[in-house]
py3Dmol code that shows the C-alpha trace and the ligand (Angstrom):
import py3Dmol

protein = """\
ATOM      1  CA  MET A   1      -0.004   0.009  -0.017  1.00  0.00           C
ATOM      2  CA  LEU A   2       1.011   3.487  -0.664  1.00  0.00           C
ATOM      3  CA  ALA A   3       2.528   4.664   2.639  1.00  0.00           C
ATOM      4  CA  ILE A   4       3.347   8.288   2.116  1.00  0.00           C
ATOM      5  CA  GLN A   5       0.736   9.684   4.482  1.00  0.00           C
ATOM      6  CA  GLY A   6      -2.657   8.723   5.863  1.00  0.00           C
ATOM      7  CA  ASP A   7      -4.257   5.675   7.424  1.00  0.00           C
ATOM      8  CA  PHE A   8      -2.174   3.042   5.664  1.00  0.00           C
ATOM      9  CA  GLU A   9      -1.617   1.178   8.940  1.00  0.00           C
ATOM     10  CA  ALA A  10      -5.336   0.529   9.328  1.00  0.00           C
ATOM     11  CA  HIS A  11      -5.293  -0.832   5.743  1.00  0.00           C
ATOM     12  CA  ALA A  12      -2.290  -2.998   6.616  1.00  0.00           C
ATOM     13  CA  ARG A  13      -4.122  -4.580   9.513  1.00  0.00           C
ATOM     14  CA  ALA A  14      -7.239  -5.228   7.396  1.00  0.00           C
ATOM     15  CA  LEU A  15      -5.136  -6.744   4.645  1.00  0.00           C
ATOM     16  CA  GLU A  16      -3.344  -9.047   7.070  1.00  0.00           C
ATOM     17  CA  ARG A  17      -6.686 -10.211   8.513  1.00  0.00           C
ATOM     18  CA  ALA A  18      -7.822 -10.755   4.882  1.00  0.00           C
ATOM     19  CA  GLY A  19      -4.886 -13.148   4.403  1.00  0.00           C
ATOM     20  CA  ALA A  20      -2.456 -10.845   2.495  1.00  0.00           C
ATOM     21  CA  LEU A  21       1.104  -9.814   3.210  1.00  0.00           C
ATOM     22  CA  PRO A  22       0.975  -6.051   3.133  1.00  0.00           C
ATOM     23  CA  THR A  23       4.107  -4.093   2.162  1.00  0.00           C
ATOM     24  CA  LEU A  24       4.650  -0.389   2.362  1.00  0.00           C
ATOM     25  CA  VAL A  25       5.316   1.546  -0.825  1.00  0.00           C
ATOM     26  CA  ARG A  26       7.315   4.719  -0.408  1.00  0.00           C
ATOM     27  CA  THR A  27       9.701   4.589  -3.334  1.00  0.00           C
ATOM     28  CA  ARG A  28       9.622   3.150  -6.832  1.00  0.00           C
ATOM     29  CA  ARG A  29      11.716   0.181  -5.688  1.00  0.00           C
ATOM     30  CA  HIS A  30       8.916  -0.854  -3.289  1.00  0.00           C
ATOM     31  CA  LEU A  31       6.529  -1.394  -6.286  1.00  0.00           C
ATOM     32  CA  GLU A  32       8.502  -4.365  -7.464  1.00  0.00           C
ATOM     33  CA  GLY A  33       6.398  -7.487  -7.283  1.00  0.00           C
ATOM     34  CA  VAL A  34       3.279  -6.026  -5.706  1.00  0.00           C
ATOM     35  CA  ALA A  35       0.129  -8.005  -6.505  1.00  0.00           C
ATOM     36  CA  ALA A  36      -2.333  -5.260  -5.664  1.00  0.00           C
ATOM     37  CA  LEU A  37      -2.335  -1.607  -4.579  1.00  0.00           C
ATOM     38  CA  VAL A  38      -4.056   0.279  -1.812  1.00  0.00           C
ATOM     39  CA  PHE A  39      -4.401   4.087  -1.757  1.00  0.00           C
ATOM     40  CA  PRO A  40      -5.285   5.023   1.793  1.00  0.00           C
ATOM     41  CA  GLY A  41      -7.335   7.929   3.157  1.00  0.00           C
ATOM     42  CA  GLY A  42      -5.502  10.947   4.508  1.00  0.00           C
ATOM     43  CA  GLU A  43      -4.734  14.195   2.951  1.00  0.00           C
ATOM     44  CA  SER A  44      -4.695  14.084  -0.875  1.00  0.00           C
ATOM     45  CA  THR A  45      -2.466  17.174  -1.333  1.00  0.00           C
ATOM     46  CA  THR A  46       0.251  15.721   0.929  1.00  0.00           C
ATOM     47  CA  ILE A  47       0.006  12.299  -0.680  1.00  0.00           C
ATOM     48  CA  MET A  48       0.293  13.877  -4.164  1.00  0.00           C
ATOM     49  CA  ARG A  49       3.317  15.824  -3.028  1.00  0.00           C
ATOM     50  CA  GLY A  50       5.012  12.610  -1.911  1.00  0.00           C
ATOM     51  CA  ILE A  51       4.096  10.814  -5.089  1.00  0.00           C
ATOM     52  CA  ALA A  52       5.713  13.662  -7.112  1.00  0.00           C
ATOM     53  CA  ARG A  53       8.781  13.824  -4.855  1.00  0.00           C
ATOM     54  CA  GLU A  54       9.428  10.063  -5.260  1.00  0.00           C
ATOM     55  CA  GLY A  55       8.680   9.953  -8.987  1.00  0.00           C
ATOM     56  CA  LEU A  56       5.882   7.472  -8.307  1.00  0.00           C
ATOM     57  CA  ALA A  57       3.187   8.935 -10.581  1.00  0.00           C
ATOM     58  CA  GLU A  58       4.180   7.294 -13.868  1.00  0.00           C
ATOM     59  CA  PRO A  59       4.993   3.824 -12.408  1.00  0.00           C
ATOM     60  CA  LEU A  60       1.647   3.830 -10.493  1.00  0.00           C
ATOM     61  CA  ARG A  61      -0.253   4.893 -13.610  1.00  0.00           C
ATOM     62  CA  GLN A  62       1.381   2.025 -15.630  1.00  0.00           C
ATOM     63  CA  LEU A  63       0.700  -0.603 -13.004  1.00  0.00           C
ATOM     64  CA  ILE A  64      -3.003   0.367 -12.746  1.00  0.00           C
ATOM     65  CA  ALA A  65      -3.329   0.696 -16.540  1.00  0.00           C
ATOM     66  CA  GLY A  66      -1.921  -2.850 -16.706  1.00  0.00           C
ATOM     67  CA  GLY A  67      -4.872  -4.041 -14.599  1.00  0.00           C
ATOM     68  CA  LEU A  68      -3.312  -4.272 -11.089  1.00  0.00           C
ATOM     69  CA  PRO A  69      -6.116  -4.749  -8.566  1.00  0.00           C
ATOM     70  CA  THR A  70      -6.452  -1.501  -6.646  1.00  0.00           C
ATOM     71  CA  LEU A  71      -8.494  -0.276  -3.704  1.00  0.00           C
ATOM     72  CA  ALA A  72      -8.620   3.433  -2.888  1.00  0.00           C
ATOM     73  CA  THR A  73     -10.368   5.041   0.074  1.00  0.00           C
ATOM     74  CA  CYS A  74     -11.303   8.711   0.538  1.00  0.00           C
ATOM     75  CA  ALA A  75      -8.157  10.772  -0.237  1.00  0.00           C
ATOM     76  CA  GLY A  76      -7.008   7.730  -2.246  1.00  0.00           C
ATOM     77  CA  MET A  77     -10.022   8.212  -4.526  1.00  0.00           C
ATOM     78  CA  ILE A  78      -9.069  11.861  -5.020  1.00  0.00           C
ATOM     79  CA  VAL A  79      -5.449  10.854  -5.824  1.00  0.00           C
ATOM     80  CA  LEU A  80      -6.688   8.610  -8.639  1.00  0.00           C
ATOM     81  CA  ASP A  81      -9.117  11.098 -10.262  1.00  0.00           C
ATOM     82  CA  ARG A  82      -8.680  13.084 -13.474  1.00  0.00           C
ATOM     83  CA  ALA A  83      -7.163  16.140 -11.735  1.00  0.00           C
ATOM     84  CA  HIS A  84      -4.429  14.008 -10.040  1.00  0.00           C
ATOM     85  CA  LEU A  85      -3.021  10.695 -11.267  1.00  0.00           C
ATOM     86  CA  GLY A  86      -5.765  10.540 -13.947  1.00  0.00           C
ATOM     87  CA  VAL A  87      -6.312   6.794 -13.726  1.00  0.00           C
ATOM     88  CA  LEU A  88     -10.045   7.061 -13.013  1.00  0.00           C
ATOM     89  CA  ASP A  89     -12.276   8.859 -15.481  1.00  0.00           C
ATOM     90  CA  LEU A  90     -14.012  10.931 -12.845  1.00  0.00           C
ATOM     91  CA  ARG A  91     -13.855  14.220 -11.010  1.00  0.00           C
ATOM     92  CA  CYS A  92     -14.040  14.358  -7.246  1.00  0.00           C
ATOM     93  CA  ARG A  93     -15.303  17.142  -5.123  1.00  0.00           C
ATOM     94  CA  ARG A  94     -13.092  17.348  -2.035  1.00  0.00           C
ATOM     95  CA  ASN A  95     -14.673  17.723   1.440  1.00  0.00           C
ATOM     96  CA  ALA A  96     -17.979  17.536  -0.446  1.00  0.00           C
ATOM     97  CA  PHE A  97     -20.222  16.965   2.480  1.00  0.00           C
ATOM     98  CA  GLY A  98     -19.329  20.349   3.994  1.00  0.00           C
ATOM     99  CA  ARG A  99     -18.476  21.491   7.448  1.00  0.00           C
ATOM    100  CA  GLN A 100     -21.679  20.822   9.261  1.00  0.00           C
ATOM    101  CA  ILE A 101     -21.705  17.138   8.515  1.00  0.00           C
ATOM    102  CA  ALA A 102     -18.035  16.777   7.746  1.00  0.00           C
ATOM    103  CA  SER A 103     -17.971  13.317   9.326  1.00  0.00           C
ATOM    104  CA  PHE A 104     -20.825  10.829   9.615  1.00  0.00           C
ATOM    105  CA  GLU A 105     -21.592   7.129   9.362  1.00  0.00           C
ATOM    106  CA  CYS A 106     -24.404   5.381   7.549  1.00  0.00           C
ATOM    107  CA  ASP A 107     -25.409   1.915   6.320  1.00  0.00           C
ATOM    108  CA  LEU A 108     -24.825   1.676   2.655  1.00  0.00           C
ATOM    109  CA  GLU A 109     -25.918  -1.029   0.228  1.00  0.00           C
ATOM    110  CA  LEU A 110     -23.357  -1.520  -2.559  1.00  0.00           C
ATOM    111  CA  SER A 111     -24.217  -3.121  -5.826  1.00  0.00           C
ATOM    112  CA  GLY A 112     -22.267  -6.311  -6.360  1.00  0.00           C
ATOM    113  CA  LEU A 113     -21.244  -6.617  -2.705  1.00  0.00           C
ATOM    114  CA  PRO A 114     -22.858  -9.674  -1.150  1.00  0.00           C
ATOM    115  CA  GLY A 115     -23.511  -9.894   2.554  1.00  0.00           C
ATOM    116  CA  GLY A 116     -25.678  -6.780   3.176  1.00  0.00           C
ATOM    117  CA  PRO A 117     -24.969  -3.094   3.719  1.00  0.00           C
ATOM    118  CA  VAL A 118     -21.593  -1.767   4.899  1.00  0.00           C
ATOM    119  CA  ARG A 119     -21.212   0.632   7.810  1.00  0.00           C
ATOM    120  CA  ALA A 120     -19.723   3.495   5.849  1.00  0.00           C
ATOM    121  CA  VAL A 121     -17.545   5.898   7.801  1.00  0.00           C
ATOM    122  CA  PHE A 122     -17.139   9.247   6.065  1.00  0.00           C
ATOM    123  CA  ILE A 123     -14.477  11.652   7.275  1.00  0.00           C
ATOM    124  CA  ARG A 124     -14.225  14.986   5.378  1.00  0.00           C
ATOM    125  CA  ALA A 125     -15.057  12.772   2.458  1.00  0.00           C
ATOM    126  CA  PRO A 126     -15.204  13.561  -1.259  1.00  0.00           C
ATOM    127  CA  TRP A 127     -17.972  12.527  -3.587  1.00  0.00           C
ATOM    128  CA  VAL A 128     -17.855  11.910  -7.305  1.00  0.00           C
ATOM    129  CA  GLU A 129     -18.987  15.042  -9.042  1.00  0.00           C
ATOM    130  CA  GLU A 130     -18.881  13.683 -12.577  1.00  0.00           C
ATOM    131  CA  ALA A 131     -17.829  10.372 -14.120  1.00  0.00           C
ATOM    132  CA  GLY A 132     -17.260   8.916 -17.579  1.00  0.00           C
ATOM    133  CA  PRO A 133     -19.175   6.011 -19.098  1.00  0.00           C
ATOM    134  CA  SER A 134     -16.582   3.399 -18.045  1.00  0.00           C
ATOM    135  CA  VAL A 135     -17.121   4.151 -14.360  1.00  0.00           C
ATOM    136  CA  GLU A 136     -19.616   1.901 -12.618  1.00  0.00           C
ATOM    137  CA  ILE A 137     -21.368   3.543  -9.690  1.00  0.00           C
ATOM    138  CA  LEU A 138     -21.727   1.125  -6.752  1.00  0.00           C
ATOM    139  CA  ALA A 139     -23.414   3.387  -4.193  1.00  0.00           C
ATOM    140  CA  GLU A 140     -24.640   6.910  -3.718  1.00  0.00           C
ATOM    141  CA  VAL A 141     -25.470   9.198  -0.779  1.00  0.00           C
ATOM    142  CA  ASN A 142     -28.119  11.856  -1.488  1.00  0.00           C
ATOM    143  CA  GLY A 143     -27.656  11.242  -5.207  1.00  0.00           C
ATOM    144  CA  HIS A 144     -23.863  11.589  -5.140  1.00  0.00           C
ATOM    145  CA  PRO A 145     -21.675   8.576  -6.050  1.00  0.00           C
ATOM    146  CA  VAL A 146     -19.477   7.486  -3.110  1.00  0.00           C
ATOM    147  CA  ALA A 147     -18.375   4.105  -4.366  1.00  0.00           C
ATOM    148  CA  VAL A 148     -17.263   3.326  -7.892  1.00  0.00           C
ATOM    149  CA  ARG A 149     -15.464   0.697  -9.889  1.00  0.00           C
ATOM    150  CA  GLU A 150     -13.523   1.169 -13.113  1.00  0.00           C
ATOM    151  CA  GLY A 151     -11.552  -1.714 -14.504  1.00  0.00           C
ATOM    152  CA  ALA A 152      -9.675  -3.356 -11.613  1.00  0.00           C
ATOM    153  CA  VAL A 153      -9.947  -0.246  -9.374  1.00  0.00           C
ATOM    154  CA  THR A 154     -12.507   0.038  -6.594  1.00  0.00           C
ATOM    155  CA  ALA A 155     -12.657   3.564  -5.072  1.00  0.00           C
ATOM    156  CA  LEU A 156     -14.642   4.487  -1.966  1.00  0.00           C
ATOM    157  CA  ALA A 157     -15.291   7.845  -0.425  1.00  0.00           C
ATOM    158  CA  PHE A 158     -15.602   6.171   3.010  1.00  0.00           C
ATOM    159  CA  HIS A 159     -13.221   4.052   5.142  1.00  0.00           C
ATOM    160  CA  PRO A 160     -13.889   0.286   5.387  1.00  0.00           C
ATOM    161  CA  GLU A 161     -10.399  -0.015   6.946  1.00  0.00           C
ATOM    162  CA  LEU A 162     -11.731   1.703  10.108  1.00  0.00           C
ATOM    163  CA  THR A 163     -14.411  -0.934  10.650  1.00  0.00           C
ATOM    164  CA  ASP A 164     -14.297  -4.705  11.118  1.00  0.00           C
ATOM    165  CA  ASP A 165     -15.764  -5.224   7.718  1.00  0.00           C
ATOM    166  CA  LEU A 166     -13.125  -6.935   5.612  1.00  0.00           C
ATOM    167  CA  ARG A 167     -15.138  -7.483   2.486  1.00  0.00           C
ATOM    168  CA  PHE A 168     -13.351  -4.915   0.331  1.00  0.00           C
ATOM    169  CA  HIS A 169      -9.924  -6.140   1.431  1.00  0.00           C
ATOM    170  CA  GLU A 170     -10.981  -9.739   0.890  1.00  0.00           C
ATOM    171  CA  GLN A 171     -12.195  -8.805  -2.586  1.00  0.00           C
ATOM    172  CA  LEU A 172      -8.831  -7.191  -3.337  1.00  0.00           C
ATOM    173  CA  VAL A 173      -6.967 -10.294  -2.147  1.00  0.00           C
ATOM    174  CA  ALA A 174      -9.277 -12.508  -4.234  1.00  0.00           C
ATOM    175  CA  GLN A 175      -8.745 -10.281  -7.301  1.00  0.00           C
ATOM    176  CA  ALA A 176      -4.934 -10.394  -6.735  1.00  0.00           C
ATOM    177  CA  SER A 177      -4.833 -14.167  -6.302  1.00  0.00           C
ATOM    178  CA  ARG A 178      -6.954 -14.714  -9.420  1.00  0.00           C
ATOM    179  CA  ARG A 179      -4.453 -12.608 -11.380  1.00  0.00           C
ATOM    180  CA  SER A 180      -1.239 -14.021  -9.907  1.00  0.00           C
ATOM    181  CA  PRO A 181      -2.044 -17.259  -8.012  1.00  0.00           C
ATOM    182  CA  GLN A 182       1.494 -17.577  -6.609  1.00  0.00           C
ATOM    183  CA  VAL A 183       1.010 -14.552  -4.334  1.00  0.00           C
ATOM    184  CA  GLY A 184      -1.856 -15.446  -2.171  1.00  0.00           C
ATOM    185  CA  PRO A 185      -3.728 -16.243  -0.075  1.00  0.00           C
ATOM    186  CA  ARG A 186      -0.975 -16.632   2.517  1.00  0.00           C
ATOM    187  CA  GLN A 187      -1.947 -20.169   3.536  1.00  0.00           C
ATOM    188  CA  GLU A 188      -1.109 -21.327   0.091  1.00  0.00           C
ATOM    189  CA  VAL A 189       2.283 -19.676   0.120  1.00  0.00           C
ATOM    190  CA  ASN A 190       3.361 -20.915   3.515  1.00  0.00           C
ATOM    191  CA  THR A 191       2.392 -24.608   3.478  1.00  0.00           C
ATOM    192  CA  GLN A 192       5.549 -26.433   4.605  1.00  0.00           C
TER     193      GLN A 192
END
"""
ligand_1 = """\
10
LIG
N -10.534 11.057 5.173
C -9.895 11.510 4.089
O -9.177 10.829 3.402
C -10.199 12.946 3.810
C -9.746 13.395 2.456
C -9.308 14.873 2.615
N -10.457 15.669 2.940
C -8.645 15.336 1.280
O -9.211 16.112 0.649
O -7.590 14.877 0.964
"""
view = py3Dmol.view(width=600, height=400)
view.addModel(protein, "pdb")
view.setStyle({"model": 0}, {"cartoon": {"style": "trace"}})
view.addModel(ligand_1, "xyz")
view.setStyle({"model": 1}, {"stick": {}})
view.zoomTo()
view.show()
């Protein structure tokens, strides 16, 4: 997972519980051999600055364009949008829910996610202001998309990594092991 700034440690714990071996990506070298990517929540301007400083933008774009399974939450969704890395064909509105209800939780039903609604934790969250035809909207709040999928990328305006709900991380691990069976789940790697 991208570990420049933000709540990547919460993602690491969720990934471990989902059977993956999370590694921290801070430089280009750390991208070698990754089977999936996570873009955490945090502060998108700071994360973008780190990406630029480390020369990570182009390698990240190439990996995602090549179909690397990717999960992005909150600031991570902003980082992937047209105005930033440009890997998702959508435009985010930052801090979209405004000051009064900057942070809130709700139960959210997502299309294509079995097992019932998720408890969605929004923290100064963005929403998707406008999206191209290749972007599938998975859930909305008040008519604004807050969960989308495009290709192998799932982007969420909320933070599943801050709850006990592992479904998104499990989905990512499953996507990654379908694509490169040698890398997961961990039980298969470590059977001596
Ligand atoms: N929880 C979050 O990731 C908030 C995102 C933050 N408001 C930003 O614009 O970068």
